[in-house]
C-alpha positions in Angstrom: -6.5 -3.3 2.0 -7.4 -7.0 2.4 -5.1 -10.0 2.4 -5.3 -11.9 -0.8 -6.0 -15.6 -0.7 -4.8 -18.3 -3.1 -6.6 -18.6 -6.4 -9.0 -21.5 -6.7 -8.5 -21.6 -10.4 -6.0 -20.1 -12.7 -5.8 -19.5 -16.4 -3.6 -22.2 -18.0 -1.7 -19.5 -20.1 -0.6 -17.5 -17.0 2.4 -18.7 -15.0 1.4 -19.1 -11.4 3.2 -16.9 -8.9 1.1 -18.1 -6.0 2.9 -21.5 -5.5 5.3 -21.9 -2.6 8.3 -19.5 -2.8 7.2 -17.9 -6.1 5.8 -14.7 -4.7 9.2 -13.8 -3.3 10.7 -14.7 -6.6 8.3 -12.4 -8.4 9.1 -9.6 -5.9 12.9 -10.0 -6.3 12.6 -10.2 -10.1 10.6 -6.9 -10.2 12.8 -5.2 -7.6 16.3 -6.3 -8.7 15.9 -7.6 -12.3 16.8 -5.7 -15.4 14.2 -3.2 -16.6 13.1 -4.9 -19.7 10.1 -6.2 -21.6 10.2 -9.5 -19.6 9.7 -7.5 -16.4 6.6 -6.0 -17.9 5.2 -9.4 -18.7 6.0 -10.7 -15.2 4.1 -7.7 -13.7 1.1 -8.2 -15.9 0.9 -11.9 -15.4 1.1 -11.5 -11.6 -1.5 -8.7 -11.6 -3.9 -10.9 -13.7 -3.9 -13.4 -10.8 -4.3 -10.7 -8.2 -7.3 -9.1 -9.9 -8.9 -12.6 -10.2 -8.6 -13.0 -6.4 -9.8 -9.5 -5.7 -13.1 -10.1 -7.7 -14.1 -12.6 -5.0 -13.6 -10.2 -2.1 -16.4 -8.0 -0.6 -16.6 -4.4 -1.8 -16.5 -1.7 0.8 -16.5 1.4 -1.4 -19.6 3.6 -1.7 -21.4 4.1 -5.0 -21.5 6.6 -6.7 -17.8 7.8 -6.6 -19.0 11.3 -5.7 -19.7 9.9 -2.2 -16.0 9.0 -1.7 -14.8 12.1 0.1 -17.6 11.8 2.7 -16.7 8.1 3.0 -13.0 8.9 3.6 -13.9 11.5 6.2 -16.2 9.1 8.0 -13.5 6.4 7.9 -11.0 8.8 9.5 -13.5 9.7 12.2 -14.0 6.0 13.0 -10.3 5.4 13.3 -9.9 8.5 15.5 -12.6 7.2 17.8 -11.1 3.7 17.9 -7.7 5.1 18.7 -9.2 7.3 21.5 -10.7 4.1 23.0 -7.3 2.4 22.8 -5.6 5.3 24.6 -8.2 5.1 27.3 -7.6 1.4 27.8 -3.8 2.1 28.0 -4.3 4.9 30.5 -6.3 2.6 32.7 -3.3 0.2 32.9 -4.3 -1.9 29.9 -1.4 -3.9 28.3 0.1 -3.3 24.9 -2.2 -4.8 22.3 0.2 -5.3 19.4 3.7 -6.0 20.7 4.4 -8.3 23.7 8.1 -7.3 23.9 10.9 -5.7 22.0 11.9 -9.0 20.3 8.3 -9.3 19.0 8.5 -5.8 17.7 11.8 -6.4 15.8 10.2 -9.5 14.3 7.4 -7.3 13.1 9.7 -4.7 11.6 11.4 -7.5 9.5 8.2 -9.1 8.5 6.8 -5.9 7.0 10.1 -4.9 5.4 9.4 -6.3 1.9 6.4 -3.9 1.8 8.0 -0.9 3.4 11.1 -1.2 1.2 9.1 -0.5 -1.9 6.9 2.2 -0.4 5.2 4.2 -3.1 6.2 1.8 -5.9 2.6 1.4 -7.1 2.7 4.9 -8.5 6.0 4.6 -10.4 4.1 4.2 -13.7 2.4 7.6 -13.5 5.6 9.6 -13.7 5.5 9.6 -17.5 2.2 11.5 -17.3 3.8 14.5 -15.5 2.5 16.9 -18.2 -1.2 15.9 -17.6 -2.8 17.9 -14.8 -5.2 15.1 -14.0 -2.4 13.1 -12.6 -1.3 15.8 -10.2 -2.7 14.1 -7.1 -1.0 10.8 -7.8 2.3 12.5 -8.8 2.3 14.6 -5.6 1.8 11.5 -3.5 4.6 9.6 -5.3 7.0 12.5 -4.9 6.2 12.7 -1.2 6.9 9.0 -0.8 10.3 9.8 -2.3 10.9 12.6 0.2 10.3 15.5 -2.3 13.9 15.4 -3.4 15.3 15.1 0.2 17.0 11.7 0.6 16.7 12.0 4.4 12.8 12.1 4.0 12.6 9.3 1.4 10.3 6.7 3.0 12.4 3.7 1.8 15.6 5.4 3.1 13.9 6.0 6.5 12.8 2.4 6.8 16.3 1.1 5.8 17.7 3.4 8.5 15.3 1.9 11.1 16.3 -1.6 10.1 20.0 -0.8 10.3 19.6 0.7 13.8 18.5 -2.7 15.0 20.8 -4.9 12.9 17.9 -6.1 10.7 19.2 -5.1 7.3 19.7 -8.7 6.1 16.8 -10.1 4.1 14.9 -12.3 6.6 13.8 -15.9 6.0 10.1 -15.2 6.3 6.9 -16.6 4.9 6.4 -16.2 1.2 3.0 -14.4 1.6 4.8 -11.6 3.4 6.2 -10.6 0.0 2.7 -10.4 -1.5 1.9 -6.8 -0.8 5.3 -5.6 -2.0 5.0 -7.7 -5.1 1.6 -6.1 -5.9 3.0 -2.6 -5.4 6.0 -3.3 -7.7 3.8 -5.0 -10.4 1.4 -2.0 -10.4 4.3 0.3 -10.8 5.6 -1.6 -13.9 2.2 -2.2 -15.5 0.7 1.2 -14.6 -0.5 2.0 -18.1 -2.3 -1.3 -18.6 -3.7 -1.3 -15.0 -4.3 2.4 -14.4 -7.8 2.0 -12.9 -6.4 -0.7 -10.6 -3.5 1.6 -9.6 -6.0 4.4 -8.7 -8.2 2.0 -6.7 -5.2 0.5 -4.9 -3.9 4.0 -4.1 -7.3 4.9 -2.7 -7.3 2.0 -0.4 -3.7 2.1 0.7 -3.6 5.8 1.6 -6.5 5.6 4.0 -5.3 6.2 7.6 -5.4 2.8 9.4 -5.8 2.2 13.1 -2.8 -0.1 13.2 -0.5 2.7 12.2 -1.5 4.8 15.2 -1.2 1.9 17.6 2.1 0.7 16.1 3.7 4.2 16.5 2.5 4.4 20.1 3.9 1.0 21.1 7.1 1.3 19.2 7.9 4.5 21.2 7.1 2.6 24.5 9.7 0.0 23.5 12.4 2.6 22.7 12.1 2.1 19.0 12.1 5.2 16.8 8.5 5.5 15.5 9.2 8.3 13.0 8.6 6.3 9.9 5.1 5.4 11.2 4.2 8.9 12.7 5.2 10.4 9.3 2.5 8.4 7.6 0.0 9.4 10.3 0.7 13.0 9.3 0.4 12.5 5.5 -2.4 10.0 5.3 -5.2 12.4 6.3 -8.7 12.9 4.9 -8.6 16.7 4.5 -5.4 17.6 2.7 -3.2 14.5 2.7 -2.8 11.4 0.6 -6.3 10.1 1.4 -7.8 13.3 0.0 -5.5 13.3 -3.0 -6.5 9.7 -3.8 -10.1 10.7 -4.1 -9.3 13.8 -6.2 -7.2 11.7 -8.5 -10.0 9.3 -9.1 -12.5 12.0 -9.8 -10.1 13.8 -12.2 -9.2 10.6 -14.1 -12.7 9.1 -14.3 -13.7 8.9 -18.0 -16.9 10.3 -19.5 -20.1 8.4 -19.7 -19.2 5.7 -22.2 -16.5 3.9 -20.3 -17.4 5.1 -16.8 -18.9 2.0 -15.4 -16.2 -0.4 -16.6 -13.5 2.0 -15.3 -15.1 2.2 -11.9 -15.4 -1.6 -11.7 -11.7 -1.9 -12.3 -11.0 0.8 -9.7 -13.0 -1.3 -7.1 -10.8 -4.3 -8.0 -7.7 -2.3 -7.4 -9.0 -1.1 -4.1 -9.8 -4.7 -3.0 
């Protein structure tokens, strides 16, 4: 939801992934490395730093959790109003507000590629809980990210196809911090059992419909770039039946009973941030 900033202090026992070049190294280790115990350790060490950063960020979530569905619906209404205002500006001869030209747009597509090419990865760890009905919302979201068994609808496949259409398939030489969001998603996927509350909170934040998605789709279309990957997410990230709704339901179903409720909710808020 919010860009992470470098840690001011770090535990001496945890290897720092926030130094120059190391976030990309963490990303590539988790994405391409062997699936072994070392990968689990990398994921947990990386998340430990991210959670430390998140604790310093402001909290936007309502309390108690029972108010979340109304909060999600209100957020969607605000985004809809902001998008209507954007469309009015454009109708009145206003300029594009995100992309100055096609070259700028292609740069953007490459810059967000490390995140888009691991779409849904943060939910990888919940697959082992397929037999537990409480995980149904998270599992449904993950399967939809994978295209529900149809490769042509797999979100990562769709983004790879978009990159290939514009000769952008080669990994770009971009800033290390552009790998951060993808590294977080991969790490949550590999450390899902140890960081389940954070996974739930991250999913809650990431699946809210953002204004930038709507504007990006509109302006991509204007520049003759297929916006399907983006319009698909507009469709599924809705507050009534889509991923945003499922995210709230998953939290409420997995919330523990009284004894551990407060600690669990605190960790959920860290995951969201």
